[in-house]
C-alpha positions, 0 to 999 in steps of 0.5 A: 699656941702649939708649936704646929700651929706656930711653925705654920704660921712662921712659914707664911712670912718671907725669910732673907739671908744674904752674904754681907760685906761688912759682918763677912757673913751670912745674916738673917732677916725676917722684914716685917716681924724681924730685922737682921738676928742671926749670923754666921759661915754657913747658909744654910745653918742661917736661914735655920736657925732663921727659921727658928727665931721667926718660929718664937717671935710669933710664939712671943707675940703670940702669947702677948696677945699681940697682933702679928705684922701682915706678910708680904705674900698676904698684902694685896699691891695695886701695880702703881706706886709713886716714885720722886726723882730730880726734874734734870733726873726725870728729863733724862729718863724721858730722853733715854725713853724717847730713844729707845722708842719706850714709854717712860713707865715701859723703859723703867719698868724694864731697868726695874726688872734689870736691876 
């Protein structure tokens, strides 16, 4: 695989650089391709290193004949997911939704948006 092709494929993957209180630095990952794989004090440098690592992963998987995982942006989502909670929490959420004049679904969506 050519470098330009690897770079284009690598660009399709979500890259996350976030501060880690535990590590005291920025940490980079690109799920589902690679977990935490680089760190440093400069966020931009960590991002640049993460981009390089993702390109290398794409090249390596390709040269090994392994299939690349599907990027998050390429996945289709239904807009539905099941959330299991304790019955008591379900009751409390239903009561709060009722008090707010909302459906339970709408109440939970609003709570998730705020989180």
